[in-house]
LOKOLPA-161145 format. One record per residue (C-alpha): residue in one letter; residue number from 0; x, y, z. Coordinates in steps of 0.001 Angstrom, whole numbers, plus 524288, in hexadecimal, padded with zeros to 5 digits. Each point is the difference from the previous one (the first is absolute). Example, Ala and Ser with C-alpha at 12.3 -4.5 7.8 and 13.67 -1.06 7.14 Angstrom:
[A; 0; [8300C; 7EE6C; 81E78]]
[S; 1; [8055A; 80D70; 7FD6C]]
//
This chain:
[M; 0; [3E1EE; BBA7B; 89D25]]
[R; 1; [7F593; 7F571; 7FFE3]]
[G; 2; [80527; 7FAAF; 80CEC]]
[L; 3; [7FF5F; 80D8E; 80638]]
[I; 4; [7F1D5; 801CE; 7FBED]]
[I; 5; [7FC53; 7F2BA; 8058C]]
[R; 6; [806A5; 8031F; 80D0A]]
[K; 7; [7F870; 80CE6; 8010D]]
[L; 8; [7F331; 7F939; 7FD23]]
[L; 9; [802B2; 7F5A4; 80A41]]
[S; 10; [803B0; 80A82; 809EC]]
[G; 11; [7F337; 8070A; 7FD64]]
[L; 12; [7F85B; 7F37E; 801A3]]
[V; 13; [80682; 7FD29; 80D0A]]
[V; 14; [7FD6F; 80DA7; 80566]]
[G; 15; [7F21C; 7FFCD; 7FAEE]]
[G; 16; [7FDED; 7F2B4; 80617]]
[V; 17; [804CE; 804A3; 80D3C]]
[V; 18; [7F707; 80BDD; 7FFB9]]
[A; 19; [7F480; 7F7A4; 7FBB7]]
[A; 20; [802CD; 7F67A; 80AFB]]
[L; 21; [8003C; 80AE5; 80A05]]
[L; 22; [7F339; 80575; 7FB10]]
[S; 23; [7F946; 7F2D2; 7FFC7]]
[S; 24; [80440; 7FD65; 80E0A]]
[G; 25; [7FAB7; 80D2A; 804A2]]
[T; 26; [80DA0; 804F5; 80374]]
[T; 27; [80339; 80E3C; 7FD1D]]
[A; 28; [80CD2; 80738; 800FC]]
[T; 29; [800A1; 808F8; 80BD3]]
[A; 30; [808EF; 80BD4; 80081]]
[T; 31; [80923; 800DB; 80B92]]
[P; 32; [7FF2C; 80BDB; 808F2]]
[Q; 33; [80C50; 80529; 7F9AD]]
[D; 34; [7F8F2; 80091; 7F2FE]]
[L; 35; [7F561; 80907; 804FD]]
[K; 36; [801A4; 80E8C; 801B7]]
[T; 37; [7F89F; 802A1; 80C6E]]
[V; 38; [7FB59; 80CCF; 805C6]]
[P; 39; [7FC15; 802CC; 80E29]]
[F; 40; [7F1B3; 80044; 7FC66]]
[E; 41; [7F51E; 7F63C; 7FD7C]]
[V; 42; [802A4; 7F73C; 7F456]]
[S; 43; [7F7A0; 7F6B9; 7F840]]
[G; 44; [80708; 7F46C; 7FA60]]
[E; 45; [80C55; 80470; 7F950]]
[L; 46; [7FB39; 80D99; 7FC4D]]
[P; 47; [80126; 80B56; 809A8]]
[I; 48; [7F3E9; 80820; 80287]]
[Y; 49; [804E5; 80DEB; 8003E]]
[P; 50; [7FB27; 80778; 80BDA]]
[K; 51; [7F5E5; 80AAA; 7FEF1]]
[A; 52; [80587; 80DA1; 7FE4D]]
[L; 53; [7FC88; 809EE; 80A66]]
[W; 54; [806CA; 80AE3; 7F86A]]
[K; 55; [805AB; 7FF10; 7F26B]]
[N; 56; [80413; 8082A; 7F45D]]
[G; 57; [7F501; 809AF; 7FDA9]]
[S; 58; [7FAC5; 7FFC5; 80DE8]]
[S; 59; [7FE11; 80D31; 80671]]
[G; 60; [7FBCC; 80620; 80CC2]]
[T; 61; [8050A; 802F4; 80D92]]
[S; 62; [8029D; 7F194; 80290]]
[V; 63; [809D5; 80022; 7F4D8]]
[R; 64; [80699; 80BD6; 8061B]]
[K; 65; [8015F; 7F846; 80CAF]]
[V; 66; [806AC; 7F4F0; 7F8B9]]
[E; 67; [80919; 809C4; 7F985]]
[A; 68; [80316; 806B2; 80CF4]]
[R; 69; [80463; 7F304; 805AB]]
[L; 70; [8087F; 7FD7C; 7F40F]]
[V; 71; [805E5; 80D94; 801D8]]
[Q; 72; [8034B; 7FC48; 80E0B]]
[L; 73; [807E9; 7F494; 7FAA8]]
[K; 74; [8067A; 808F1; 7F5EC]]
[L; 75; [7FA88; 7F79D; 7F513]]
[L; 76; [7F81A; 80B4C; 7FA6C]]
[E; 77; [803C2; 80E4B; 7FE92]]
[K; 78; [7F747; 80A2A; 8064D]]
[R; 79; [7FD60; 80609; 7F2CA]]
[Y; 80; [7F76B; 7F44D; 7FCC4]]
[L; 81; [7F7DB; 80129; 80C5F]]
[D; 82; [7F252; 80208; 7FAB3]]
[D; 83; [7F317; 7F8D6; 7FF26]]
[D; 84; [80339; 7F881; 7F397]]
[F; 85; [805EB; 7F26A; 7FEAD]]
[G; 86; [808BB; 8022E; 7F444]]
[T; 87; [80C94; 7FADC; 7FA28]]
[M; 88; [808FB; 804CF; 80AD9]]
[T; 89; [7F73D; 7FAC0; 80ACB]]
[R; 90; [7FF54; 7F2E9; 7F902]]
[S; 91; [80ED2; 7FFB8; 7FEF7]]
[A; 92; [80158; 802FA; 80E8A]]
[V; 93; [7F671; 7F524; 8036F]]
[K; 94; [807E2; 7F652; 7F7EC]]
[K; 95; [80C7C; 80427; 806FF]]
[F; 96; [7F980; 7FDB8; 80D1B]]
[Q; 97; [7FAD3; 7F2BB; 7FBC4]]
[K; 98; [80D7D; 7FC11; 7FB69]]
[S; 99; [80601; 80410; 80D05]]
[K; 100; [7F651; 7F73C; 80722]]
[D; 101; [8013D; 7F493; 7F68D]]
[I; 102; [7F20C; 80202; 7FB8F]]
[P; 103; [7FC93; 7FD94; 7F1A6]]
[Q; 104; [801D0; 80CFD; 7F912]]
[L; 105; [7F1FC; 801BC; 7FBA9]]
[G; 106; [800DC; 80EDA; 7FF9A]]
[Y; 107; [7F34E; 801F1; 80749]]
[V; 108; [7FC4C; 7FFC5; 80E61]]
[D; 109; [7F8B6; 7F3EA; 80477]]
[Q; 110; [7FC7F; 7FCB8; 80E1A]]
[Y; 111; [80CB5; 7F8AE; 8027A]]
[T; 112; [80860; 80B27; 7FAD4]]
[W; 113; [7F81B; 809D6; 807D6]]
[D; 114; [801B5; 7F805; 80C6E]]
[Q; 115; [80EAE; 7FF8F; 7FDFA]]
[L; 116; [8009E; 80E85; 7FCE4]]
[T; 117; [7F891; 803E6; 80C3E]]
[K; 118; [80911; 7F79A; 8084E]]
[V; 119; [80C10; 807D5; 7FC52]]
[T; 120; [7FA23; 80DAD; 7FF4B]]
[H; 121; [7F81C; 808C7; 808F7]]
[E; 122; [7F2D8; 8064B; 7FDB9]]
[P; 123; [802E0; 80C16; 7F7BD]]
[T; 124; [7FE3C; 80CEC; 806F1]]
[Q; 125; [7F824; 80B10; 7FA1B]]
[A; 126; [80CB2; 806FD; 7FCAB]]
[E; 127; [80517; 7F3CD; 7F92F]]
[L; 128; [7F386; 7FE9F; 7F839]]
[Y; 129; [7FED1; 80E6E; 7FCCB]]
[P; 130; [80D33; 806A3; 801AF]]
[P; 131; [7FE10; 80E52; 803B2]]
[A; 132; [80381; 80A3F; 7F5F9]]
[P; 133; [80D3A; 80686; 80225]]
[V; 134; [7FFE8; 80D3E; 806A9]]
[V; 135; [808AF; 80AAC; 7FA6A]]
[D; 136; [800AD; 80DA4; 805D6]]
[G; 137; [7F41E; 7FCED; 80833]]
[K; 138; [7F7DC; 7FBB3; 7F44A]]
[K; 139; [7FBE6; 7F258; 7FC55]]
[L; 140; [80335; 7FBB0; 7F24C]]
[D; 141; [7F59D; 7F98A; 7F7C1]]
[A; 142; [7FC7A; 7F2B9; 805BF]]
[R; 143; [80375; 7F97D; 7F312]]
[C; 144; [80E27; 803A9; 8029C]]
[A; 145; [80074; 7F804; 80C8C]]
[T; 146; [803C7; 7F306; 7F9D8]]
[G; 147; [8096F; 7FBB6; 7F590]]
[V; 148; [807AA; 80960; 7F784]]
[A; 149; [7F96F; 80CB0; 7FC26]]
[L; 150; [802CE; 80CFF; 7F9C3]]
[C; 151; [7F732; 807C8; 808FB]]
[I; 152; [7FD4C; 80D00; 7F93F]]
[D; 153; [7F8C5; 80A92; 80783]]
[K; 154; [7FA96; 80B1A; 7F7D5]]
[T; 155; [7FD07; 80821; 80C07]]
[T; 156; [80DBE; 80031; 8059B]]
[R; 157; [80647; 7FE7E; 7F289]]
[K; 158; [80873; 7F4E9; 804D6]]
[L; 159; [803A1; 7F2B6; 7FA9F]]
[R; 160; [80390; 7F5E2; 80A27]]
[Y; 161; [805E7; 7F2E5; 7FCF6]]
[V; 162; [7FA09; 7F6D1; 80A0E]]
[V; 163; [803CF; 7F1DF; 802B6]]
[D; 164; [7F788; 7F839; 80960]]
[G; 165; [7FB57; 80C5F; 80695]]
[V; 166; [80D7A; 80620; 80177]]
[V; 167; [80343; 80C64; 7F86A]]
[K; 168; [80D0F; 7FDB7; 7F947]]
[M; 169; [800C4; 80C4F; 7F7AB]]
[Q; 170; [7F8D0; 80CE8; 7FEB2]]
[M; 171; [800B9; 80A3C; 7F553]]
[D; 172; [7F905; 80C06; 7FACE]]
[V; 173; [7F70C; 7FE27; 7F458]]
[R; 174; [7F720; 80815; 7F76B]]
[F; 175; [7F46E; 7FC15; 7F7C6]]
[G; 176; [7F880; 802F7; 7F3A0]]
[A; 177; [7F8FB; 80CBE; 7FD29]]
[V; 178; [7F130; 80112; 800E3]]
[K; 179; [7FDB9; 7FB56; 7F210]]
[T; 180; [80A38; 7F546; 8010E]]
[A; 181; [7FD9E; 7FBAB; 80DF3]]
[T; 182; [80750; 7F49F; 805E8]]
[R; 183; [7F676; 7F4E9; 80210]]
[E; 184; [7FCF5; 7FBD4; 80DEB]]
[G; 185; [7FDFD; 7F232; 804E8]]
[G; 186; [8070D; 7F32E; 801A3]]
[F; 187; [808F1; 7FB7F; 7F505]]
[T; 188; [80BED; 7F788; 7FDC2]]
[V; 189; [80CA9; 80286; 7F8D5]]
[G; 190; [7FD87; 7FABF; 7F263]]
[W; 191; [80D63; 8023E; 7FA2A]]
[K; 192; [80C75; 807D9; 801BA]]
[S; 193; [808AF; 807C4; 7F6CE]]
[R; 194; [80CFC; 80579; 80498]]
[N; 195; [80229; 80985; 7F4BB]]
[H; 196; [7F235; 80240; 7FB49]]
[V; 197; [7FC53; 80ACA; 7F67A]]
[S; 198; [7F1B4; 80397; 7FE40]]
[K; 199; [7FB79; 7FE37; 7F1F4]]
[L; 200; [7F413; 80856; 802B9]]
[Y; 201; [80710; 80BC6; 805B3]]
[D; 202; [80DE3; 7FD4A; 7FB30]]
[S; 203; [80541; 8020E; 80DB0]]
[K; 204; [80970; 7F80B; 80822]]
[M; 205; [7FA3E; 7F79F; 80AD8]]
[P; 206; [80BC5; 7F947; 8063E]]
[Y; 207; [7FDE2; 7F574; 80A30]]
[A; 208; [7F1CA; 7FE87; 7FC15]]
[M; 209; [7F75A; 7F660; 80746]]
[F; 210; [7F2E6; 7FF1E; 7F8F8]]
[F; 211; [7F3E9; 7FD2F; 80811]]
[S; 212; [7F403; 804DE; 7F868]]
[G; 213; [80089; 80095; 7F140]]
[G; 214; [809E6; 80A6B; 7FC6D]]
[Q; 215; [800E6; 80542; 80DD7]]
[A; 216; [80C6A; 7FCD6; 80747]]
[V; 217; [80899; 803DD; 80B47]]
[H; 218; [80C71; 805C3; 7FA30]]
[Y; 219; [80AC8; 809FC; 801B4]]
[S; 220; [7FD1F; 80DA7; 7FAE1]]
[S; 221; [80AB8; 809DE; 7FD53]]
[D; 222; [7F55E; 80A54; 7FEA3]]
[F; 223; [7FB2C; 7FD14; 80DBE]]
[A; 224; [80DFA; 800B4; 804DE]]
[A; 225; [801B0; 80D5A; 7F995]]
[R; 226; [7F2B3; 80685; 801DF]]
[G; 227; [7FA0B; 7F8B5; 80B5F]]
[Y; 228; [7F161; 80157; 801B4]]
[N; 229; [7FF14; 80B1B; 7F634]]
[G; 230; [7FDA9; 7F5AE; 7F5A3]]
[A; 231; [7F826; 7F37C; 7FEC4]]
[S; 232; [800B1; 7F312; 7F8E8]]
[H; 233; [7F769; 7FA57; 7F54F]]
[G; 234; [7FAAE; 7F65A; 809E0]]
[C; 235; [80C3B; 7F94A; 804C8]]
[V; 236; [8057B; 80061; 80DBA]]
[N; 237; [80C4E; 80845; 7FF0D]]
[V; 238; [80B9B; 7FE13; 8090F]]
[R; 239; [80AA0; 80A5E; 800FD]]
[D; 240; [80A27; 7F8B2; 807FB]]
[L; 241; [80831; 7F8C0; 7F5F5]]
[A; 242; [8082F; 7F881; 809D8]]
[K; 243; [7F421; 7FACB; 80723]]
[I; 244; [7F863; 7FBD4; 7F40F]]
[K; 245; [80BDF; 7F8B7; 7FAD0]]
[V; 246; [7FFEB; 7F7D8; 80C5F]]
[L; 247; [7F13A; 7FEB6; 7FFD4]]
[F; 248; [7FFD1; 7FB64; 7F1E7]]
[D; 249; [80905; 7F4AC; 80350]]
[Q; 250; [7F808; 7FC43; 80BFB]]
[V; 251; [7F283; 7FFE9; 7F9D7]]
[N; 252; [7FB68; 7F3F6; 7F8B0]]
[V; 253; [7F56E; 7FE2C; 7F5DF]]
[G; 254; [7F3B2; 7FC64; 8076F]]
[D; 255; [802CD; 8087A; 80BE5]]
[K; 256; [7F49E; 8083D; 804B4]]
[V; 257; [7FE27; 80E4C; 7FC84]]
[I; 258; [7F62F; 80706; 808A4]]
[V; 259; [7FC52; 80DE4; 7FC0E]]
[Y; 260; [7F717; 8069D; 809D6]]
[R; 261; [7FCEC; 80C40; 807BC]]
[S; 262; [801F1; 80095; 80EA1]]
//
């Protein structure tokens, strides 16, 4: 044991002596190029200076929409996320593009990334930036239904249309709440779904319910199927076609848009 301790002490003295000798002679250890993680931008010493962000998480405006439109062209971003806000999905798409071009995945758009993006995409057209609203039976749907996935609900025509990237996939008759329990209008999202829901407030069945505003939901109504427009809901959007809403329920995801409007 004593011999082992002595050997360790001697080893430490030798290493320390070598380091001291290097320092006293003005010699410093230099990392080889393989030791340094370089980036295609200006660097200072061994530490990379990260490039200035042109657009990053939280940025907004028409310039962000132009970035997103180019990412849509490359199928790195879905049309539903085409807006004026640089959010999580836009950031993810930017990182995918950077990875494809062997650019450090910073998750924001700097000048180098922008230059590479503009090389492989074209200037977005007006229609690419602002897709036109779908036209059904000679009428334009609400402009908010033009991108992404939307339950586009028209109080005037009493129709619900399931729209994906501006294409109407399904259409069905609907009815709404009475005057004192009116269905709210505006832009919402599906908050949660319940296949076999029963209302605690009214003790009534609400199968295939897709909630979008408090207790208001799109759901199947046996009363609507039996009595048609002679009745009304307590605020929900009633559907009378059971077969269609079964399919719709499985297609719609939490977070999808719900647009209730008048044409």
